[in-house]
C-alpha positions as CSV (number, residue, x, y, z in Angstrom):
1,M,-9.0,-20.0,-0.6
2,N,-9.6,-16.4,-1.6
3,I,-8.2,-13.0,-0.4
4,L,-10.1,-9.8,-0.9
5,A,-7.8,-6.9,-1.4
6,C,-9.6,-3.5,-1.2
7,T,-7.8,-0.6,-3.0
8,D,-8.5,3.0,-3.8
9,G,-5.2,3.9,-5.6
10,S,-3.9,5.7,-2.5
11,L,-0.3,5.6,-1.1
12,Y,-1.1,2.4,0.6
13,S,-2.1,0.5,-2.5
14,T,1.3,-1.0,-3.4
15,S,1.6,-2.2,0.2
16,I,-1.9,-3.7,0.0
17,Y,-1.0,-5.7,-3.1
18,E,2.3,-6.9,-1.5
19,H,0.6,-8.0,1.7
20,A,-2.1,-9.7,-0.3
21,A,0.5,-11.5,-2.4
22,W,2.4,-12.6,0.7
23,A,-0.9,-13.9,2.2
24,A,-1.8,-15.7,-1.1
25,K,1.5,-17.5,-1.0
26,Q,1.1,-18.5,2.6
27,L,-2.5,-19.7,2.1
28,D,-2.2,-20.9,-1.5
29,A,-5.0,-18.6,-2.3
30,S,-6.4,-16.5,-5.2
31,V,-6.7,-12.7,-4.9
32,H,-9.8,-10.7,-5.6
33,V,-9.0,-7.0,-6.0
34,L,-12.0,-4.6,-5.4
35,H,-12.1,-0.9,-6.2
36,M,-15.2,1.0,-5.2
37,L,-16.3,4.2,-7.1
38,N,-17.7,6.3,-4.3
39,P,-19.5,9.4,-5.6
40,H,-19.6,11.0,-2.1
41,H,-15.8,11.4,-2.3
42,E,-16.0,13.5,-5.4
43,D,-16.0,17.3,-5.1
44,P,-19.5,18.6,-5.7
45,V,-20.0,21.0,-8.6
46,K,-20.7,24.4,-7.2
47,A,-23.3,26.6,-9.0
48,D,-25.4,29.7,-8.4
49,Y,-29.1,28.8,-8.4
50,S,-30.0,32.2,-7.0
51,G,-32.8,32.7,-9.6
52,K,-31.3,36.0,-10.8
53,M,-30.6,34.6,-14.3
54,G,-33.2,34.1,-16.9
55,F,-34.8,30.7,-17.6
56,G,-32.8,30.1,-20.7
57,A,-29.5,30.8,-18.9
58,R,-30.5,28.5,-16.0
59,T,-31.4,25.7,-18.5
60,A,-28.1,26.1,-20.3
61,L,-26.2,26.0,-17.0
62,L,-28.0,22.9,-15.8
63,N,-27.2,21.2,-19.1
64,E,-23.5,22.1,-18.7
65,L,-23.5,20.8,-15.1
66,V,-25.0,17.5,-16.3
67,E,-22.3,17.2,-18.9
68,L,-19.6,18.1,-16.4
69,E,-20.8,15.4,-13.9
70,A,-20.9,12.8,-16.7
71,A,-17.3,13.7,-17.7
72,K,-16.2,13.5,-14.1
73,A,-17.8,10.1,-13.7
74,K,-16.1,8.9,-16.9
75,V,-12.7,10.1,-15.6
76,A,-13.3,8.4,-12.2
77,Q,-14.2,5.1,-14.0
78,K,-11.1,5.3,-16.2
79,R,-8.9,6.0,-13.1
80,G,-10.5,3.0,-11.4
81,Q,-9.7,0.8,-14.4
82,A,-6.1,2.0,-14.3
83,I,-5.9,1.2,-10.6
84,L,-7.1,-2.3,-11.2
85,E,-4.7,-2.8,-14.1
86,D,-1.8,-1.7,-11.8
87,A,-3.0,-4.0,-9.1
88,E,-3.1,-7.0,-11.4
89,A,0.4,-6.2,-12.8
90,K,1.9,-5.9,-9.3
91,L,0.2,-9.1,-8.1
92,K,1.4,-11.1,-11.1
93,E,4.9,-9.7,-10.6
94,A,4.7,-10.9,-7.0
95,G,3.8,-14.4,-8.2
96,V,0.1,-14.5,-7.7
97,A,-1.4,-16.7,-10.5
98,N,-5.1,-16.5,-9.9
99,I,-6.4,-12.9,-9.8
100,A,-9.8,-11.3,-10.3
101,A,-10.4,-7.6,-10.4
102,D,-13.7,-5.7,-10.0
103,Q,-14.8,-2.1,-10.0
104,K,-18.1,-1.4,-8.3
105,H,-20.2,1.7,-7.4
106,G,-20.8,2.5,-3.8
107,K,-19.1,3.0,-0.5
108,L,-16.8,0.2,0.6
109,S,-18.0,0.2,4.2
110,D,-21.6,-0.2,3.1
111,E,-20.9,-2.9,0.5
112,I,-18.1,-4.9,2.1
113,T,-20.3,-7.7,3.6
114,Q,-21.5,-8.9,0.2
115,Y,-17.9,-9.2,-1.1
116,E,-16.1,-10.6,2.0
117,R,-18.5,-13.5,2.5
118,D,-16.6,-15.3,-0.3
119,A,-13.2,-14.3,1.1
120,D,-11.0,-16.0,3.8
121,L,-9.0,-12.9,4.5
122,V,-9.6,-9.2,3.8
123,V,-6.6,-6.9,3.1
124,I,-7.1,-3.1,3.4
125,G,-4.8,-0.1,3.8
126,K,-4.6,1.7,7.1
127,R,-5.4,5.0,5.3
128,G,-6.9,5.8,2.0
129,N,-7.1,8.9,-0.2
130,N,-9.5,10.7,2.1
131,A,-7.6,10.2,5.4
132,D,-5.7,13.1,7.0
133,F,-2.1,11.8,7.0
134,E,-0.7,14.8,8.9
135,K,-3.1,14.2,11.8
136,G,-2.7,10.5,11.8
137,H,-6.4,9.8,11.1
138,L,-7.4,6.4,10.0
139,G,-9.2,5.8,6.7
140,S,-12.9,6.6,6.8
141,N,-13.8,3.1,5.7
142,L,-11.5,1.2,8.1
143,E,-13.4,1.0,11.3
144,R,-16.7,0.2,9.6
145,V,-15.0,-2.5,7.5
146,I,-13.5,-4.1,10.6
147,R,-16.9,-3.9,12.3
148,S,-18.7,-5.5,9.4
149,C,-16.3,-8.3,8.4
150,E,-16.8,-11.8,9.7
151,H,-13.4,-12.9,8.4
152,P,-10.0,-11.7,9.6
153,V,-8.8,-8.3,8.4
154,L,-5.2,-7.6,7.6
155,V,-4.5,-3.8,7.9
156,A,-1.5,-3.1,5.7
157,S,1.2,-0.7,6.8
158,R,2.6,2.0,4.6
159,A,5.2,-0.3,3.2
160,F,5.6,-4.1,3.1
161,A,8.5,-5.8,4.9
162,P,9.3,-9.5,5.4
163,L,7.3,-11.0,8.3
164,N,9.3,-13.2,10.7
165,N,7.6,-12.8,14.0
166,F,4.3,-11.5,15.5
167,V,2.8,-10.3,18.8
168,L,-0.5,-11.8,19.7
169,A,-2.2,-9.4,22.1
170,F,-4.3,-11.6,24.4
171,D,-6.9,-10.4,26.9
172,G,-8.9,-13.6,27.4
173,G,-11.8,-12.2,25.4
174,S,-13.7,-14.0,22.6
175,S,-12.0,-12.2,19.7
176,A,-8.5,-12.8,21.2
177,K,-9.4,-16.5,21.5
178,K,-10.6,-16.5,17.9
179,A,-7.2,-15.1,16.9
180,V,-5.4,-17.9,18.8
181,E,-7.6,-20.5,17.1
182,Y,-7.0,-19.0,13.7
183,V,-3.2,-18.7,14.1
184,A,-3.1,-22.3,15.3
185,T,-5.1,-23.8,12.5
186,S,-4.3,-21.5,9.5
187,P,-1.0,-21.7,7.5
188,L,-0.9,-17.9,7.3
189,L,1.7,-17.3,10.0
190,K,3.4,-20.7,10.0
191,G,7.1,-20.5,10.7
192,M,6.9,-17.2,12.5
193,H,7.9,-16.7,16.2
194,C,5.0,-15.9,18.4
195,Y,5.1,-13.4,21.3
196,L,1.9,-14.1,23.4
197,L,1.4,-10.8,25.3
198,Y,-1.0,-10.1,28.1
199,V,-1.3,-6.7,29.6
200,G,-3.0,-6.3,33.0
201,S,-3.1,-7.7,36.5
202,G,-3.0,-11.5,36.7
203,N,-5.6,-13.8,38.1
204,A,-6.2,-17.5,38.0
205,K,-8.7,-17.3,35.1
206,I,-6.4,-15.3,32.8
207,E,-3.4,-17.5,33.7
208,A,-5.4,-20.5,32.7
209,A,-6.5,-18.9,29.5
210,L,-2.9,-17.9,28.7
211,A,-1.6,-21.4,29.4
212,E,-4.3,-22.9,27.1
213,A,-3.4,-20.4,24.3
214,E,0.3,-21.2,24.7
215,S,-0.4,-25.0,24.6
216,K,-2.6,-24.7,21.5
217,L,0.0,-22.6,19.7
218,K,2.9,-24.8,20.6
219,A,0.9,-27.9,19.5
220,A,0.5,-26.2,16.1
221,G,4.3,-25.9,15.8
222,Y,5.0,-22.3,17.0
223,E,7.8,-21.2,19.2
224,V,6.1,-19.1,21.8
225,T,7.4,-16.5,24.2
226,I,4.9,-15.4,26.9
227,E,5.1,-11.8,28.1
228,H,2.9,-10.6,31.0
229,R,3.1,-6.9,31.8
230,D,1.2,-4.3,33.8
231,G,0.3,-0.9,32.5
232,E,-1.8,0.8,29.9
233,P,-2.4,-1.7,27.0
234,A,-1.8,0.6,24.0
235,K,1.5,1.9,25.5
236,I,2.8,-1.5,26.5
237,I,1.9,-3.1,23.2
238,G,3.6,-0.3,21.3
239,D,6.7,-0.6,23.5
240,V,6.9,-4.4,22.9
241,V,6.4,-3.9,19.2
242,A,9.3,-1.4,19.1
243,A,11.7,-3.1,21.5
244,D,11.4,-6.6,20.1
245,H,11.3,-5.5,16.4
246,I,8.0,-7.1,15.8
247,D,6.8,-7.5,12.2
248,L,3.1,-8.1,12.7
249,L,0.5,-7.3,15.5
250,V,-2.3,-9.8,15.9
251,M,-5.3,-8.9,18.1
252,G,-9.0,-9.0,18.6
253,A,-10.8,-6.0,17.3
254,Y,-12.8,-5.7,20.5
255,G,-11.7,-5.6,24.1
256,H,-12.9,-8.0,26.7
257,S,-16.0,-5.8,27.4
258,H,-19.6,-6.0,26.4
259,I,-19.7,-2.2,26.2
260,R,-17.6,-2.3,23.1
261,R,-19.9,-4.5,21.0
262,L,-20.9,-1.7,18.6
263,I,-17.6,0.1,18.3
264,V,-14.0,-1.0,17.6
265,G,-12.1,-1.3,20.8
266,S,-10.3,1.9,21.8
267,T,-7.0,0.1,22.2
268,T,-7.4,-1.5,18.8
269,T,-8.0,1.8,17.1
270,E,-5.1,3.4,18.8
271,M,-2.8,0.6,17.9
272,I,-3.7,0.7,14.2
273,A,-3.1,4.4,14.2
274,T,0.2,4.4,15.9
275,V,2.2,1.2,15.1
276,K,4.1,1.2,11.8
277,I,3.5,-2.5,11.2
278,P,0.6,-4.4,9.7
279,V,-2.2,-5.5,12.1
280,L,-4.2,-8.7,11.8
281,L,-7.7,-8.2,13.4
282,F,-10.4,-10.6,14.5
283,R,-13.9,-9.6,15.7
């Protein structure tokens, strides 16, 4: 098995490596660290091309700009290499034996599909270097990565903490059922207590789906507590996470609605942005 850990050297990087190391131990997996050099995140060189200067002066300026861009690219590459060296050191310290590290050019959200096809789990930080921390904005890559990945995505919180229990937010939709199937068949969360949470008005169909999910999880060896509450999903999930001291939130990336096929579900986006624990997502 293989875990893809995506890093940009941001404040979340150490947490990404620690979550990846935890998952590697649970899954007996190797870790592939990926750092993307995205030129669009570099500050553009500002210059005056007004035409007021002579031809020779413009030529000299253009030559200087080319040299400056080359120097910036070299610095970015060296920074990326330092990030990967730091990642390897931290993963080895955490007990991961099999590590690969790559630096590639491009934007992660555009390139993720070619790298995650060989991974069983993707680990990424909630926010990167270009996110607005004060306003609570998510990383620019995050939603597109979630939308693109076929495999589960573990969104790392700011800091890693031991994981002993999890809430599985269940709405009866296909991505929630996929989450149940994964939890039941994968060793990733084995030994953890499961809170199976449904938010909304009950009906025979959802009760049957909840009973099936509970049966499947119990058969896999989980101790399961079912919670059924009415209210606004994001608020209820947040309240349960806080009140029950939950360590991990597991949920489908999309709500039980065909309207949300092309975007990450609004509840999912809100939960990732507000809860202070890692989130394991399935699309």
